N, C-alpha and C positions, 0 to 999 in steps of 0.2 A: 505573498499570499503562501500559505502551506495548507495542504490538501492530504485527504487519506482516501486514496479510492481502490473499492476493496468488495471483493463478492461474497454475497448473502449478508442477514442480517443478526447479529447478538441475540441468542434466544434466549443465554441465563444472564439472568437478573444483577448475577455479580460479577460477572463480566461490563455489564453495561454501567453498573456503578463505578468500574476501574477507570472503565476512558471518562468519563465526563470528573473524576476524580482529576486525571491528567490533563483534560482539556481546562480544567477550571487554576491549572497552574500556569495559565499563560498567558500574557501578560491582553488587557481588554479590549487594544487594538490591533493585537496581532494574532486572530481564534485559527484556530486550527478546522478547516473544512472536514465534515467527513460526507462521503456524497457513498450509499453503497447500491451495487447494482446487484440483480437475480442470478442465482445460482442457478445449473442446470441440473438435472438429477443426474447422479451419477451411480448407477447400481453395480455392485459388488461383480466382479469378474468381467471386465472390459478389456477389449484387446486395446492393445497400443492405436490402433488407428482409429478406435470410438475414445479413449481418452485424449489424445490429439485434436479430435474434432467437438468436441465438448470443451476442452481448455481457451482453444482459438474461440469459439460462440463465443466464452466469457472473456474472451482478449477484446473482441469486439466491441464491445458494450465497455468496458475497461476505458478504453483508446477514445471512444463518444463523448464519456465524462471528463477526460483529465484537463483539456485547458479551460471549459468554464471554471469546474474545482477548483483550478490553483488563479482564479484571476483574470483571465482570459491568455491572449498573445501567447508563446510557446514557453512552457516551463518546464525546468528541470525535472528529469522521470529517476526517480529510484525505484527501482523493484526489486521486493525483498523478493530473494530468490536462495534456497540452500546452497547454490554453486557458487553462490555470489562473493566478495570481499568480507571480511567480516571490518568495517569501523568500531572505532570509539567514538562517544559521544561527543568528544569534541572534534571529530573529524566530520559529522554529522551535522554540527553547529557550522564546521567551518562551508561545509557545502551549500547551506541555506544562506549565510550571510553572504557568496559570495554571489549566488542567484540574487539575492535582494539587490545586491550595490551593481547588478546586470538588468534592473527592473524586469525580473522573470520572477515568477513562483516557484514551489517545488510541490508535485505531486507525489508521493508516497505510495506504490499499489501493492495492493495485497489480492493474489490470487484465492481460489476457493481450495476445497478438500482437494484438488488433481495437481493442483500449483497453479502457476500461468503458464500462458502460450504461447509458444515463441514470436507470435506477432508484438506479444507484449516486450517480450527481453530483448527484442530489435527496437521497438523503440525508445527503450531506454539508456538514459545517458552514467547510469551507475544502478549494478545491483548488489544490494546488500543483504548480507546472509547475519542473521540475528545469533546466527549457536549450528555447529553441527550438529544437534539434535534437530528432526523433526518436529515442529509447532505445529499443534492444532490452527490454523486460520483465525480464528476468534479469537486464540491468546496473542498469534503473531502478532494482533492490532491493537492489544494492549502493551505487549512492548515496542513497540513500534514508538507511541504517543506518550511511553515511560521514557525512550530515548530524546524527543522532540518537543517533549509538550513542558518542561521547565527550564 
């Protein structure tokens, strides 16, 4: 099973429509499960310590959801991280096929507006950078689904 475990809800209708579109491209017997955890309030002007505390708290919520979201067991975790490796669609497909061949699910993990906490990055089997640009986390969800959805 494949899951996208992410911080926050999509608020814009056009993004929700894009997610639905890319989910519909998956085979009916292999859907992508989306699990959302609440985002923490992040006012402007946070200190590095405050930012770290927020991303770690969001990370704890993400980590609690990863196993169940990807069908139980120990899934392969792909953290979306701007400092990660830039994988082509074929390479992401290979990671997914390899996980399936080993009887493991795959969980793609997307942080909130402050990114992912070190607790999630340390758990990740792969760190995937979608782009050198910093994408809003809601848009990163759509791009991730576009890469894995069809």
